[in-house]
C-alpha positions as CSV (number, residue, x, y, z in Angstrom):
1,M,-11.0,-8.2,32.7
2,D,-12.3,-9.1,29.2
3,Q,-14.7,-6.4,28.1
4,R,-15.7,-8.1,24.8
5,P,-19.4,-8.3,24.2
6,E,-21.0,-11.6,24.9
7,K,-21.0,-13.8,21.8
8,K,-24.4,-14.0,20.1
9,Q,-25.9,-17.4,19.5
10,N,-26.7,-18.2,15.9
11,S,-26.3,-20.9,13.3
12,W,-23.4,-19.5,11.3
13,L,-21.4,-22.0,9.4
14,P,-17.8,-22.6,10.5
15,E,-16.3,-20.6,7.5
16,E,-18.5,-17.7,8.6
17,R,-17.5,-17.5,12.2
18,P,-14.5,-15.2,11.6
19,R,-17.0,-12.8,10.2
20,E,-19.2,-13.1,13.3
21,K,-16.2,-12.5,15.5
22,F,-15.3,-9.4,13.4
23,L,-18.8,-8.0,13.8
24,N,-19.1,-8.7,17.5
25,W,-15.6,-8.0,18.8
26,G,-13.7,-6.0,16.0
27,R,-10.9,-6.8,13.6
28,A,-8.1,-6.6,16.3
29,Y,-9.4,-9.8,18.0
30,L,-9.1,-11.9,14.8
31,S,-6.1,-14.2,14.4
32,N,-4.0,-14.1,11.2
33,A,-5.8,-17.3,10.0
34,E,-9.2,-15.7,10.7
35,L,-8.3,-12.6,8.7
36,I,-7.2,-14.7,5.8
37,A,-10.3,-16.8,6.0
38,L,-12.4,-13.6,5.6
39,L,-10.4,-12.8,2.4
40,L,-10.9,-16.3,1.0
41,G,-14.6,-16.4,1.7
42,S,-15.0,-20.1,1.4
43,G,-13.1,-23.4,1.8
44,T,-13.4,-26.6,-0.1
45,S,-15.9,-29.5,0.1
46,S,-13.8,-31.1,2.8
47,E,-12.7,-28.1,4.9
48,N,-13.9,-24.6,5.8
49,A,-12.3,-21.3,5.0
50,L,-10.5,-21.1,8.4
51,E,-8.9,-24.6,7.9
52,L,-7.8,-23.6,4.4
53,A,-6.3,-20.3,5.8
54,K,-4.4,-22.3,8.4
55,R,-2.9,-24.5,5.6
56,I,-1.9,-21.4,3.7
57,L,-0.1,-20.0,6.8
58,A,1.6,-23.4,7.4
59,L,3.4,-22.9,4.1
60,T,5.5,-20.3,5.7
61,Q,5.4,-21.5,9.3
62,E,2.9,-18.6,10.0
63,N,5.5,-16.0,9.0
64,L,3.7,-13.1,7.4
65,Y,6.8,-11.7,5.7
66,D,7.4,-15.0,4.0
67,L,3.7,-15.2,3.1
68,G,4.2,-11.9,1.3
69,R,6.9,-13.5,-0.9
70,L,4.6,-16.2,-2.2
71,D,3.6,-15.6,-5.8
72,Q,0.4,-16.4,-7.7
73,D,1.9,-19.5,-9.4
74,R,2.7,-21.0,-6.0
75,L,-0.6,-20.1,-4.4
76,I,-2.8,-21.6,-7.1
77,T,-1.1,-24.9,-6.6
78,V,-2.5,-25.2,-3.1
79,R,-5.6,-27.4,-3.0
80,G,-8.7,-25.2,-2.6
81,M,-7.1,-21.9,-3.6
82,G,-7.5,-21.4,-7.3
83,L,-7.0,-18.2,-9.2
84,V,-9.7,-16.0,-7.6
85,K,-8.7,-16.7,-4.0
86,S,-5.0,-16.3,-4.8
87,I,-5.7,-12.9,-6.3
88,R,-7.7,-11.8,-3.3
89,L,-4.9,-12.7,-0.9
90,L,-2.2,-11.2,-3.0
91,A,-4.2,-8.0,-3.4
92,A,-4.5,-7.7,0.4
93,I,-0.8,-8.3,0.8
94,E,-0.1,-5.6,-1.7
95,L,-2.4,-3.1,0.0
96,G,-0.5,-3.7,3.3
97,R,2.8,-3.2,1.5
98,R,1.7,0.1,0.0
99,R,0.3,1.3,3.3
100,E,3.6,0.7,4.9
101,G,5.4,2.5,2.1
102,E,3.1,5.5,2.4
103,Q,3.7,5.7,6.2
104,A,7.5,5.7,5.5
105,Q,7.2,8.5,3.0
106,I,5.4,10.8,5.4
107,K,8.9,11.8,6.6
108,S,9.8,13.4,3.3
109,T,13.5,14.2,4.1
110,I,16.3,11.6,4.5
111,H,19.4,12.3,6.7
112,C,20.7,8.8,7.3
113,S,20.8,5.3,5.9
114,K,18.2,4.0,8.4
115,E,15.6,6.6,7.1
116,A,16.3,5.5,3.5
117,Y,16.0,1.9,4.5
118,E,12.6,2.5,6.2
119,M,11.3,4.3,3.0
120,L,12.5,1.6,0.6
121,K,11.9,-1.6,2.7
122,P,8.2,-2.0,1.8
123,Q,9.1,-2.1,-1.9
124,L,12.1,-4.3,-1.7
125,A,12.4,-6.5,1.4
126,D,10.2,-9.4,0.5
127,L,10.7,-9.7,-3.3
128,N,11.7,-13.0,-4.9
129,H,13.6,-11.2,-7.6
130,E,16.0,-8.2,-7.7
131,E,14.9,-4.7,-8.3
132,F,16.9,-1.5,-8.4
133,W,15.4,1.7,-7.0
134,V,16.6,5.3,-6.7
135,V,15.5,8.0,-4.4
136,Y,16.0,11.5,-5.8
137,L,16.6,14.4,-3.4
138,N,17.1,18.2,-3.5
139,N,19.7,20.3,-1.7
140,A,17.7,20.1,1.6
141,N,17.6,16.2,1.4
142,K,13.9,16.4,0.6
143,V,12.6,13.5,-1.4
144,L,11.5,14.5,-4.9
145,K,10.8,11.0,-6.2
146,K,11.5,7.4,-5.5
147,T,11.2,5.0,-8.5
148,S,12.2,1.6,-9.8
149,I,14.9,1.8,-12.4
150,S,15.1,-1.9,-13.3
151,K,14.0,-5.4,-12.5
152,G,15.9,-8.6,-12.8
153,G,16.1,-12.2,-11.9
154,I,17.0,-14.0,-8.7
155,S,20.7,-13.2,-8.9
156,G,20.9,-9.8,-10.5
157,T,19.5,-6.8,-12.4
158,V,20.9,-4.5,-15.1
159,V,21.0,-0.8,-14.4
160,D,21.1,1.7,-17.3
161,L,22.9,4.9,-16.2
162,R,21.2,6.9,-18.8
163,V,17.8,6.1,-17.4
164,L,19.1,6.7,-13.8
165,F,20.4,10.2,-14.6
166,K,17.6,11.2,-16.9
167,E,15.2,10.8,-14.0
168,A,17.5,13.0,-11.9
169,F,17.5,15.8,-14.4
170,A,13.7,15.5,-15.0
171,H,13.1,16.1,-11.3
172,G,15.8,18.7,-10.6
173,A,17.6,16.4,-8.2
174,T,21.0,17.3,-6.7
175,S,21.6,14.0,-5.0
176,L,20.4,10.5,-5.0
177,I,20.3,7.3,-3.0
178,M,20.4,3.9,-4.8
179,A,19.0,0.7,-3.4
180,H,18.5,-2.9,-4.5
181,N,17.5,-6.1,-2.8
182,H,19.2,-9.4,-2.4
183,P,16.5,-12.2,-2.3
184,S,19.1,-14.6,-1.0
185,G,19.1,-12.7,2.4
186,N,22.8,-12.1,2.1
187,K,23.4,-8.3,2.5
188,V,27.1,-8.4,1.5
189,P,27.8,-6.5,-1.7
190,S,28.9,-8.5,-4.7
191,T,31.8,-7.4,-7.0
192,A,29.1,-6.2,-9.5
193,D,27.5,-4.1,-6.7
194,L,30.8,-2.5,-5.9
195,Q,31.6,-1.8,-9.6
196,L,28.1,-0.3,-10.3
197,T,28.4,1.9,-7.2
198,S,31.7,3.2,-8.4
199,R,30.4,3.8,-12.0
200,V,27.4,5.8,-10.8
201,K,29.5,7.8,-8.3
202,E,31.9,8.8,-11.0
203,A,29.2,9.6,-13.5
204,G,27.5,11.7,-10.8
205,K,30.6,13.8,-10.3
206,L,30.6,14.8,-14.0
207,M,26.9,15.7,-13.8
208,D,27.2,17.4,-10.4
209,I,24.8,15.0,-8.8
210,K,26.0,13.5,-5.5
211,V,25.5,9.8,-4.7
212,L,24.7,9.8,-1.0
213,D,24.4,6.1,-0.5
214,H,23.7,2.7,-2.0
215,L,21.7,0.3,0.1
216,I,21.5,-3.5,-0.2
217,I,18.2,-4.5,1.4
218,T,17.2,-8.0,2.6
219,E,14.1,-9.1,4.5
220,R,15.6,-8.4,7.9
221,E,18.5,-6.0,7.5
222,Y,20.5,-3.8,5.2
223,Y,24.0,-2.8,4.1
224,S,24.9,0.9,3.6
225,F,27.8,1.8,1.4
226,A,28.0,5.2,3.1
227,D,28.1,3.7,6.6
228,E,30.8,1.2,5.6
229,Q,32.9,4.0,3.9
230,Q,32.4,2.4,0.5
231,L,31.5,5.7,-1.2
């Protein structure tokens, strides 16, 4: 039986009705479009905020992961959005991403590729460009730090081994896990990925820092060099 309070009668405008629903019933009862409408605050001269929110969601067939991949340049081209509304929406998406990342980092030790993936997915899964991240660990596999080493374009990024190992020494790490994303959605490692993994592994041997894994992360899945006996 629906236990929601009876809706109050008032003269709220259409673009304000998600706010009324939020106040009367709570945030869990709002649709994705209604939540976005609250962020936007207003629509245009020809449509209310809820209608504008539905158009925004339609850009990605209502897929929130794909929505998170839209950038400011794309959003501001949507009629009725503009700079301010685009910033509001992107800020909310970034807060959600950071919250997911903090939840993953509550478990501060890593023992398998899946745990590493869950920690790094919020930073890498829905990017439109490649980034290379490293997780530094101690002898007990406790996470000392996770950090971005480099950023690149759609098809690749350059990794400076000096920067990678400088961070390891700075934090007293004895092992590390590398990760980068493939915006294309193809998790299969490229020749460059294989070569980089080999270079870092060999350099790590000289410095007594073990490379535990290298993950390739896509929006839906990941590839583990360790699981596939590529290390």
